N, C-alpha and C positions, 0 to 999 in steps of 0.2 A: 505492499500501498503504501509505503512513505516514498521507493526508489521506483519510480515512475518514467525518468527519463534515461536517455542511454548517453554514452557519453560526449557525443558527438550530437546529441540537442540538447547537452547542456554549455555547449563550449560557442551555440549562438546564441543563448539568453546572453543579455547586457551585465559590460562586466562588476554597478551599480545593485544588480537585481542577487539575492540568493541563489545557484546554481545547483547546489549541494547537496542530497536527501537527511530527511533526518534522521540522524542518530539516534538508532536502533541499539533498548539497553539489556543490561541481561535477561530478565525475561522476555522476548522478541526472539531475540537476536541469540539466546544461549550461549556458554563461557560457565564460566569455576565461581562459587562463592563461597569466601572462609571467617569461619570466625575464629580469631584470633585474640589469646590472654597474655597480655604484657603482666612480666616479671618484674613489675615494682618497687620491691624489697632490693632486688636484685643491683637497682640504680644506688638507693640509699648506700649499700655496701660499696660500691664504686664512690660515692660517695665519700662516705667514710677512710678509702684508702688514699684521696686526693687526702684529704683533712691531714690523714698519717705523713705522710710525705712532707707537710706543709709546719705540720706540731716538729718535724725531725729536724727542717729547716731552722725552726724560730730557737733551737735548742741548742742547734749547732752556731747561734752567732751569742751564744753566751761565754766571756773571755774571763779571765784573773780572779779575781776576788768574787765574782759573780757567777763563773761559772757555772752552769749544774750538770750536775756527773747526772744517769737518768743509765739505767735497764732495760730488757723484755720489751721492746716498744712494739706496741701489736696492738688489731683491730680484736675484738671481744665482746658477746654478748650486745651487740652493735654499737661500741662504743669501741676510745683511741685509748690504749692505759697504755701505762708507763710505771715503772717504780725507777722511784728519788734513791739516790748511795747513800743523802744525807737529809735526813729528816726535815732540819730544820730551815731546807730552804725551798718548802712545802710552795709558802705567803707566794711568794717569787715568782716559785716555776707556775704557782693562778693564777695571778695577774701574767704574765707576759701571755700562756695560755688565750689568754680574755681577750689577749689582742690582737687574736685571728676571729673576735665576731662580728660580719658583715649584717647587721642590722635588714628585715627584713619589710622591704618595700620603702628602703631609705634608710637615713641614719637615722628617722626619728621611730623606726619599725620595733616589731618586738626582735628579740635578740634572735639568735640564727643556734649557738652554741650553748649547754650549761658544764664549768668547767668546775667538777667540787672533785675531795679525796676521799678512795673507794677506801681508805683500811691498808697498813701493811708496808707506807710509805707508798702508794700507787698512786698516783693522780688518774682522774678520769674523767672522757671529752668528750656529749655526744649531742648528739642532734634537741633542738624543744622538738613535741608534740604537729605545733607547726611547720616546723622547716622539716620535716618529716611527709608529714602531707602536700605539703611542697613538691618538694621532689619525686614525689608518688607520680603529682598528677603531670608535670611538668616532664616527666618520665611516659608516660604517654601522648603527649601532644608531640612533646619531639618524637617519635618514633611514628608516628600516620605523617607527618611530617616526610620523614627519610620513609618510609615505607613507598609514596609515591613514588620520586624518582628513582626508586633504585624498580621494583615489581615494571612502570614504564619510565623509560627515559627518556624518550621523545616524546610522549601525550600525546604522541595521537592514541591510540586504546582506547581512550578513557574509562579509564579502571575509577572506582570510585574506594576513597579507603577516608574511613570516617571512624571517627573516634563511636562507643557501645557501654550504658555506661561507665566507671569510674577507670576500668582495666583492660574493656574490652577494644578490639578494633571488625568491623564490620570488612570487611575485603568484594569486592563482587569486581570480577574481570569477565567482560562479553566479546562471544569470537575466543576464549582463552580451551585452547583443548590438552593443554600438557600440569594440569593443576599439581606433578610433583615438582615442574620446573619451577612454578611458582614457591610452591615449600620449600626450596630449596636456598631461594632467594631467600625466605625470608626470614628462616630458621640462625642462617649463619650470620654469625655477629658485628661482622663486618674490620676488625679492630685492628690496623695499620701501625705498627712503631719501626723505628730505626734502633736497631739496640747495636753498639758498640759488644766486639766478642772481648773476651780476660784471656786470654791466647799466654797461659798459666796453669800447665800441664798437672805440676803438686796441688795446683786449690782443685783443679775441676776432678783430679784422681782424690780426694780429702773428703769432695760433696759426694760425688758419688760412693761412697763407702760414707758415707754420717747419715746421706741420704736432708743433711745438711747445708745448703753456701753458704760462703759467707756475707757478712751483712755489707748488702747493695748489690750482692749478685745475685740473679737464680739462671737456673740449669731447663733450657730447650732441645729434643726433637728438632731435627730439620727433615723435611721430605726427604732428603737421599737416607735417611738413616744415622746420620751422624749425632750423637749428643757435644753438644756445646754451651759451656756458662760464657754470660753474660753478664754485662751492666743492668740491672735494674731501671733505671733513668734513660730513657728514649732519649735522640739527639734528637728527631722529630718522631711527631705525630698524624695521626694521617686527618689529621683537621686541616694539617695546613695544603695537604696537598687540592691543586688547583682544578686537575682536568684528569681523567683518564684514560685509555682509550682499551682496544687489543692493536696488536704491532704482528712483525716479528722481527725474529734474531737477525738483527746483523748480518753474524758472519755465519748460522745453518740455518736459516731463515727459519724457524719453527717459533709457534706463536707464541706472544714474548707479550704481556700489559705495561705497555706507557702509561706513565706516569710525570707530570709537570709542579714541580709546589710552587704555593705564592711567593707575594714576595720576603713575610719575613720566615716560614721555608728551606726558599734559597738560600735566603746569607746565612740562615741559622749550620744549613749542608753544609756549605761552604768551608763553612769556618773550622767546623768538624771532620773535614777531610783535608783543610791545612795540617788543623794540628793532630790530625794521627795518622802519616803519610804511613803505608806498611802494614798497616794491621787493618782489619778485617772489623768486618760491620753487616752484622744480619737484619734483612728485614722480613717481620716477623707478623700473621696475617692473623690472628687468631692464639695467637703464645704457639705457632706453629713456624718455625722458619722454612723460609722459601728461598733464600740461595742466598751465604754469606759470603759475599765478593773480596777482594783485598781490595782496598787502598792506594793506591802504585800513584794516583797524584791528588791533587785535589779537585775536586768538583765544584762548578763557578755556574754551569748555565743551570741549575735549579732543574733539570732532565733526567730521569731514565727510564727502567725497564726490570719487569720484576721474572726470571726466567724459571720455568719449572715444568713438570710434566706434564704441561698444555696443550688440551685438544684446541683450535678453534675458538667452539661454541667456549668451554668454559674458561678461556682467556676472557674471552667477549662479560660473560657473566661477573666472573670477579671484575673487570678492568666495571661494571656496572653499578656492582659493591661499592670501592671505596670510591670513586664518584659521587654514588649519594653519600660515604659518615659513615662510621658508626651505630647500631642503633645504643639508647640509653643504655638498653636492660632486654633482657635477653626473652622473645618473644615465641609463645607453644601452642599451635594450630592445632583450635576442640574440635573445630569440625570443620571439614569437605565438604563442597552440595556443587555435583556434575549436571550442568541445565543442559539438553540435546538444545540441539539447534533442529530440530523437527517442531521440539514440542512449542521452541521460540514463531513458525512455521503456524505454526496451528493456532496458536494463540493471535498472529497478524491476522493470520485466515476466518478465526473466531470477531478480531472485532471487526473487519472489515465488513462482513457480513451483520454482524451487528448495525452498525452504523447504515447503512445501504438499508436495513430494514426501519430504523430509527425514520430516514430522511425519505423514504416513502412512505410510512403515517403519519409525517408530521406532513406531507405533500397534498397526500385524498382526502385529510379536515380542514387544512390553509383550499385547494379546491369546490368542499362543498360549500364550507362557511364565509367563504371571502368570493369566489368565483376568481373570475381577471386579480384581484388586485391580490390573491392568493399568490395569484405562478407566481407576482412581483415579487412574495417574500420569499417563494420559492427559490427564485433567482440566488434572492440577496446571501438566505440562507450555502446553495454551492458556491456559491463567494467565498463564505466567511470562513467554511471548511479551507479552502484555498490556502486564504489566507490565513488560519490559522501554523496549518504548514510549514507556510513561506516565514512565520516567523517566527516559529522552531530551527530553520536551518535556520536563518540570518541570523541564533542567536546563536547556533550551535549546543543549545539544550538539546539534551538525551530525552527523548519520547519512550515510557517505560508499559506497560498495560495497565496498571493505573491512569495514566496520561492519554490512551482511549479510550478509559470509559470517564477521563475528563471530558475528551472529540463529543462522545454520546453524548452527555449530559448537555454539552453546547449547544448541537441539535436540538433538544427541547424547548434550552432556555433561551432560545434566539430568536424562537415567535413570539416568545411574551411581549415582548417591544413591539412585537409588529402589532400581538393581537388589542396590545389596548391604544397602538395611534388607531386603528381598524374599529376600534368598538364605538371612540374617542368620533372619526367622521364619522359616522353611519349618523352615531344619537344627534354630531348638529347636521347632517343633511334629513334627519327628519327635524326637526328644526327647524329648514326651511330654508339653512341655506345654500346655495349654488355652490356647486362639484367643485370649483377653485377656495373660494372662501372655505367650504367645509373641509377639506385637505389641509390646508393653513393654519387653523381653527385647532382641529385635530391632535395637530404632530406639539404645534407651540402649550398644549394643555397636559396634551402625555408628560412632556419631554422631565418636567418635575417629577413623576413618579413611577418613570422609566429610573432615572439616573439614583433616585431614595432607593429602591430594589437594587441597582446592580452596585451601591457603591457597598452597602452592607453583604452580599457574596464574596465586595473586592477585598472586604476587612478578613472575611474566616479564610479564605484563599491563604491573604496573612500569614494567619497567623498557623495555617499550615503548612507551608513555605518555609514557619519562622521556629515552631518547633517541634517541625518533620525532620523523617531524614526518610535517601533512600526515592524511595516510591510512593512517597504519601508525596514530598516538594516536588516530583511529578504530578500528579494529578492538581496541585494546585499549580502549577507553571500554567500545566494545559486552562484548566479551566480561567487562572488570571487573562487570559492572553487573549480563550476563548469572550468573555466579560467587551474588552474593546474593541471585538473584532466585530460583534454582534450588535453591539451601539452601535457601530461607525455602521456597517448596511442598514440596520431597521431606518438610521436617519442620513440617512447617506443613500445609497445606494435606491432602496425600494421608495424612496419621495425622488428620484431622478426621472426613475421607471414612469410613476407616478404623473409627475411635469410632461414626463413626450408623449406618454399618452392623449396627456389634456392637451396640449399643445396639438394633437396632427386628431385628433376627435371633434374635440369643444361638443364633450356630452352635456347633456342639457339635465341628468338623474345621473346619481354615482351606481353601477353594476353589482350594489352589495347589499 
């Protein structure tokens, strides 16, 4: 129903008019619908790890007599904890940790952290309940904003990614036939870091023997099976990557992932490679070392590539994940629903049939009730439907099954204005007015009533669009468009038909 023009016909349409077919939603086109849940508590843990690094940096700034000696700095029981070697420094340590507070909502906002002495010489730093709620809500918002570019990087798939409740997300992918591909993209955290390799074999052997690397180091496995000891603090993080794309290795032509840093990342990477010549650095994606090249010379261009056992498709997917950025928390797929294109086609055919039946029934009623003027109303009604599809195409709106229901409802509502006008005209004609005067008076007197009725319906459509989601929005959009087009066709088109008829026939009596 929405795609009725072939390519040549669309090219012949003037450029200022919409020529593309209306976008079909999931229920009409088929595709995949996913219900996701965000592990928002994981984002709190990530923020606690950031708080731990900030606390370590603060403690390391103390010098001389004011030096705060500590041990066992860790994240435990939803708090950052460390033990003082000298309990007399507790007040000093608490005051120093409170300097990390960043009030919520600005300088006068509520505190974001709580610092207290937990006993046994331990200092405890935790987020306030208000800050925890803010982190969890922000995790869901950021996940929604990052999933869209990750799943639909070109923005041409018209994917719907929207929150549902506090920590759930609905994803609708019209036309998608491979739910596993979507799940693979969604479940990959996409955390990219660049860490220097610690090339001390004794330290690596000790870490492997004890299972505990030295402070500031971490152990990671590479895709080739090599075990590496790395510096825990990365030199570059993924949020400094400006762009990423699939490419090919300049020497062996195997698929790689090209990346380019932003200005800050390029500067930091250039400094790090200049200061660590002949050392190796590891490129980690989700804590797995993809490659660990040696720095032979400073890399000042701000770009590079990740090599590994990639296919063209896997390299393209990885580039998409890096480009969109890491998710703030783990996302779990709760349910998968696949809508077949056959079902979508059946919905289109059923909607088209319902529209045609509704149009025929309305036409029969208008012809019986108003004769020639009923024909004018039916002509306006057909133009009204064409205008709705034109508006949907021009606005780039997506047509869903509830949207078709809104169009069918519009067919019934569109004649309301004509009925009110025609009844006024009939009443004025019975009171002895001439045809031209009766028509003019009928339109003038019916205007306020028609506007009141349609404005209230428009307000209802606005509420549905604001508070609703997905299909409800689709219904509200088509209903709102139908309100404008029906009023326009009733007061402009039907009136124009009537004026043409009056000028051509000069009747003494109205045929209604």
